[in-house]
N, C-alpha and C positions, 0 to 999 in steps of 0.2 A: 040912627038905627036902635029901637029898643028892641032888645030880646026878652026881658026878664023882670020882675016888680022885686024887690024886698022889704019888709018891714021892721020899722028900726024898734027893737027895744029896750025894757025901761033903761037897762044899762046902755044904752047906742049902742046894741052892737047890731049886727047884719048877718044873716048868714050867705051866702054867694049860691044862687040857684043853681040846679045839678046841670043846667043848660048851657049856663054859661063857665062851670065848670071843663065842663066836656072841650066848648069851644078852644078856652086858654092852655087847657091842659094842667088845670090846680092840681094839685095833690094834696094830702094833708105833711106838715111838712116848710112846706113853700114861703117863701115868702112875698105878698103882694103888697105894691108901693099905689097909694093915691096920691095923687097931684089934681090941681086945680088949673080949670082954664075957660078961664072966664068964668061962667056960672058954671059949668059944669064939672064933675069928680071922673077921672079917669083911674082906673085899674091898670095896672102894667103886675104882673107876672117874671120874680125872677126863682127858676125851681134850686132845690136844696136851703141849706140853710144859712145864714146870713154872713158867715165867714164864708162859707163857699161864696156866696155873691158881691160882696169886696174882694177877697182873692187877689190883690195885684194892683190894686184901686190907689196912686200913687207915686209904684212904680218908678215911672219916669220922672217926675218931677225928681222924688229919692235920690234919682241916680246922676240928675243933671246937681243937684246940690252936693254930692261927694261921697252921697251915703255915707258907711262907715266912718269915712274919714275925717266928714262934716261935723261927727258927735263927737270924735277925740279931741274937735279944733275947739267947738265949745264945750269942753269939758275941761280942757288947758286954759280957756276964758276964764273961768270960775278962781282960780286961784290968784 
């Protein structure tokens, strides 16, 4: 379903149309992700900063590898 259209500028930028911003709740400073699904681009929104959006990412892996102990083990192996 096409909601709106946007024109690409000479710098290859687009403005997200107001109706799309409202429906997705996009605000200044939000991080948006563009992904390809076949021949279509999908825009996803993550409110807040990049830091806020990625906080905790990989925490399970970090704990599974031993956290700070794993770093100490690695540092010890350098000697």
